[in-house]
C-alpha positions as CSV (number, residue, x, y, z in Angstrom):
1,M,-74.8,-42.4,-172.0
2,S,-77.3,-44.2,-174.1
3,R,-80.8,-45.2,-173.1
4,R,-79.9,-48.6,-172.7
5,T,-76.8,-47.8,-170.4
6,E,-78.9,-45.4,-168.5
7,R,-81.7,-48.3,-167.9
8,L,-79.0,-50.8,-167.1
9,S,-77.2,-48.8,-164.5
10,H,-80.5,-48.0,-162.7
11,F,-81.5,-51.5,-162.8
12,I,-77.9,-52.4,-161.3
13,R,-78.4,-49.8,-158.7
14,D,-81.5,-51.1,-157.5
15,E,-80.8,-54.7,-157.3
16,I,-77.5,-54.1,-155.7
17,S,-79.1,-51.9,-153.1
18,D,-81.6,-54.8,-152.5
19,L,-78.9,-57.4,-152.2
20,L,-76.6,-55.6,-149.8
21,H,-79.5,-55.0,-147.4
22,R,-81.4,-58.2,-147.7
23,E,-78.9,-60.7,-148.9
24,A,-75.6,-60.1,-147.8
25,K,-74.5,-62.1,-144.8
26,D,-71.4,-60.0,-144.1
27,P,-71.6,-58.1,-141.0
28,R,-69.3,-55.0,-142.6
29,L,-72.1,-54.6,-144.8
30,G,-74.7,-53.0,-142.6
31,A,-77.6,-50.7,-142.9
32,F,-74.9,-47.9,-143.4
33,V,-74.1,-48.4,-146.9
34,T,-75.9,-46.6,-149.6
35,V,-75.6,-47.3,-153.4
36,T,-75.5,-43.5,-154.8
37,R,-75.2,-44.3,-158.7
38,V,-73.8,-46.7,-161.1
39,A,-71.9,-46.0,-164.2
40,V,-72.0,-48.6,-167.0
41,S,-69.3,-48.8,-169.5
42,P,-70.7,-48.4,-173.2
43,D,-69.4,-51.8,-173.9
44,L,-71.7,-53.0,-171.0
45,Q,-68.8,-55.1,-169.7
46,H,-67.8,-53.0,-166.7
47,A,-69.7,-51.3,-164.1
48,R,-68.5,-48.7,-161.4
49,V,-70.8,-49.0,-158.5
50,F,-70.7,-45.5,-156.4
51,V,-71.4,-46.1,-152.4
52,S,-71.7,-43.6,-149.4
53,V,-70.6,-45.1,-146.1
54,M,-71.8,-43.6,-142.6
55,G,-69.1,-44.2,-140.0
56,T,-65.6,-44.0,-138.9
57,E,-62.7,-44.5,-141.4
58,A,-62.1,-47.8,-140.2
59,E,-65.5,-48.8,-141.0
60,K,-65.5,-47.1,-144.5
61,A,-62.2,-49.0,-145.2
62,A,-63.9,-52.4,-143.7
63,V,-67.2,-51.9,-146.0
64,M,-65.1,-51.3,-149.3
65,T,-63.0,-54.4,-148.4
66,A,-66.1,-56.3,-147.7
67,L,-67.8,-54.8,-151.1
68,D,-64.6,-56.0,-153.3
69,A,-64.8,-59.3,-151.4
70,A,-68.5,-59.7,-152.6
71,S,-67.9,-58.4,-156.0
72,G,-68.3,-62.0,-157.3
73,F,-71.3,-62.9,-155.3
74,L,-73.2,-59.8,-156.3
75,R,-72.2,-60.3,-160.0
76,R,-73.9,-63.8,-160.2
77,E,-76.9,-62.6,-158.3
78,L,-77.2,-59.6,-160.7
79,D,-77.0,-62.1,-163.8
80,A,-79.7,-64.2,-162.4
81,R,-82.2,-61.1,-161.4
82,L,-81.2,-59.3,-164.6
83,R,-81.0,-62.2,-167.0
84,L,-78.2,-60.5,-169.0
85,R,-76.0,-62.3,-171.6
86,H,-72.9,-61.2,-169.9
87,S,-73.2,-59.2,-166.6
88,P,-70.7,-56.4,-165.9
89,V,-67.7,-56.6,-164.0
90,L,-68.2,-54.8,-160.6
91,S,-65.7,-52.4,-159.4
92,F,-66.6,-50.3,-156.1
93,C,-66.0,-46.5,-155.5
94,Y,-66.2,-44.6,-152.6
95,D,-68.5,-41.4,-153.1
96,D,-68.5,-38.6,-150.2
97,S,-70.8,-36.4,-152.3
98,L,-73.2,-37.1,-149.4
99,E,-71.1,-36.2,-146.5
100,R,-69.9,-32.8,-148.6
101,A,-73.6,-32.0,-149.1
102,G,-73.8,-32.3,-145.3
103,R,-71.0,-30.2,-144.5
104,V,-72.8,-27.4,-146.9
105,L,-76.1,-27.5,-145.1
106,Q,-74.0,-27.3,-142.0
107,M,-72.2,-24.1,-142.7
108,M,-75.2,-22.5,-144.6
109,S,-77.3,-22.9,-141.4
110,E,-74.2,-21.6,-139.3
111,L,-74.1,-18.5,-141.3
112,S,-77.9,-18.2,-141.3
113,A,-77.7,-18.3,-137.2
114,G,-74.8,-15.8,-137.7
115,E,-76.9,-13.5,-139.8
116,T,-79.8,-13.6,-137.4
117,E,-77.9,-12.9,-134.4
118,G,-76.1,-9.9,-136.3
119,Q,-79.4,-8.6,-137.4
120,Q,-81.0,-9.0,-134.1
121,S,-77.9,-7.1,-132.4
122,G,-78.2,-4.5,-134.7
123,E,-81.6,-3.5,-133.8
124,H,-81.0,-2.9,-130.4
């Protein structure tokens, strides 16, 4: 990834996060949406926005639908805020990496608790 696309990815991530939390009027886009990263194509025409959503499967589906519906609004706002010649077409992708990391941490703490119990019962 070139330095330019990397910088643009960071700017887009920050601006979309701000727009979702301050400007979005859709109630499906509550505070449970986190923009985890943005991947901009080398020609700067497309941007894949990866989002993490906390909630039930139905809430996650509703958020993804709302994001797709809001993509035109978000693109216009990005164009105005970043003053780009051509703002990239936005596509939203669900990112479950935060959930997977949480499960790994939970499993590690359970293993650690099991080792501690095993060591304590072995000492007696």
